[in-house]
C-alpha positions as CSV (number, residue, x, y, z in Angstrom):
1,M,-7.0,-14.4,-23.3
2,S,-8.4,-16.6,-20.6
3,F,-7.5,-17.4,-17.0
4,N,-7.1,-21.1,-16.2
5,A,-7.0,-21.3,-12.4
6,N,-4.4,-23.8,-11.3
7,N,-1.8,-23.7,-8.6
8,Y,0.8,-22.1,-10.8
9,T,-1.3,-19.3,-12.2
10,V,-2.9,-18.5,-8.8
11,S,0.7,-18.3,-7.3
12,I,1.7,-15.9,-10.1
13,V,-1.4,-13.7,-9.4
14,L,-0.5,-13.7,-5.7
15,L,3.1,-12.6,-6.7
16,M,1.6,-9.8,-8.8
17,A,-0.6,-8.7,-5.9
18,L,2.5,-8.7,-3.6
19,T,4.3,-6.7,-6.3
20,L,1.7,-4.0,-6.1
21,F,1.7,-4.0,-2.3
22,T,5.5,-3.8,-2.2
23,A,5.5,-0.9,-4.7
24,F,2.9,0.9,-2.4
25,V,5.1,0.3,0.6
26,R,8.2,1.5,-1.1
27,M,6.5,4.7,-2.2
28,R,4.8,5.5,1.1
29,K,7.1,4.1,3.9
30,P,10.7,4.9,4.7
31,L,13.4,3.2,2.7
32,E,14.5,1.1,5.7
33,H,11.2,-0.8,5.7
34,N,11.6,-4.6,5.5
35,W,8.8,-5.6,3.2
36,P,10.6,-4.8,-0.1
37,F,13.6,-6.9,1.2
38,I,11.4,-9.9,1.9
39,Y,9.6,-9.4,-1.5
40,W,12.9,-9.5,-3.4
41,L,13.9,-12.7,-1.5
42,L,10.7,-14.3,-2.6
43,I,10.9,-13.2,-6.2
44,A,14.6,-14.4,-6.3
45,V,13.6,-17.9,-5.1
46,V,10.8,-18.1,-7.7
47,S,12.8,-16.8,-10.6
48,F,15.8,-18.9,-9.9
49,R,13.8,-22.0,-9.2
50,Y,11.8,-21.8,-12.4
51,P,14.0,-19.7,-14.8
52,D,12.4,-20.9,-18.0
53,D,8.8,-20.5,-16.8
54,T,8.8,-17.3,-14.9
55,F,10.8,-14.1,-14.8
56,D,14.2,-13.5,-16.4
57,P,16.8,-13.8,-13.6
58,R,19.0,-11.1,-15.0
59,V,16.2,-8.5,-14.7
60,V,15.3,-9.7,-11.2
61,L,19.0,-9.3,-10.2
62,F,18.8,-5.6,-11.3
63,G,15.8,-5.2,-9.1
64,I,17.5,-6.9,-6.2
65,A,20.6,-4.7,-6.6
66,A,18.5,-1.6,-6.7
67,G,16.4,-2.7,-3.7
68,L,19.5,-3.6,-1.6
69,L,21.1,-0.2,-2.4
70,L,18.0,1.5,-1.3
71,R,17.6,-0.7,1.8
72,F,21.1,-0.2,3.1
73,E,21.3,3.5,2.2
74,F,24.6,3.6,0.3
75,L,23.2,6.4,-1.9
76,G,21.8,9.8,-1.4
77,G,20.1,12.5,-3.4
78,P,19.4,11.9,-7.1
79,A,20.9,8.4,-7.0
80,V,18.1,7.3,-4.7
81,N,15.6,8.5,-7.4
82,I,17.5,6.5,-10.1
83,M,17.4,3.4,-8.0
84,K,13.7,3.8,-7.3
85,A,13.1,4.2,-11.1
86,I,15.1,1.0,-11.8
87,E,13.1,-0.8,-9.2
88,L,9.9,0.5,-10.6
89,A,10.9,-0.6,-14.1
90,V,11.6,-4.1,-12.8
91,W,8.2,-4.2,-11.0
92,A,6.5,-3.2,-14.3
93,Y,8.4,-6.1,-16.0
94,I,7.2,-8.5,-13.3
95,L,3.6,-7.4,-13.6
96,Y,3.7,-7.5,-17.4
97,T,5.4,-11.0,-17.5
98,G,3.1,-12.3,-14.8
99,F,0.1,-11.1,-16.8
100,L,1.4,-12.9,-19.9
101,I,2.0,-16.1,-17.9
102,V,-1.4,-16.0,-16.4
103,T,-3.3,-15.4,-19.6
104,T,-1.4,-17.9,-21.7
105,A,-1.1,-20.8,-19.2
């Protein structure tokens, strides 16, 4: 388990830090905040540009769908909590996969 600092691994570490920041923003700020939307656009670009090397695009699409449903307020009540849980699970996947990418690269 070592960290080899190159452009790719440092970019993944920055994405992991952005994931933590976005999770903090999602939990503390109103659902209409723009940071999670911008985050999901960035993660989508990365995961669809490098599908074999980074995150599974299917999992990322679940996160994008949950984020968009939260952003545009199609839901209310307990459904919001379910979408937040799905988004949280996808963030945990991104952090775990990013950790594996960084330590094995």
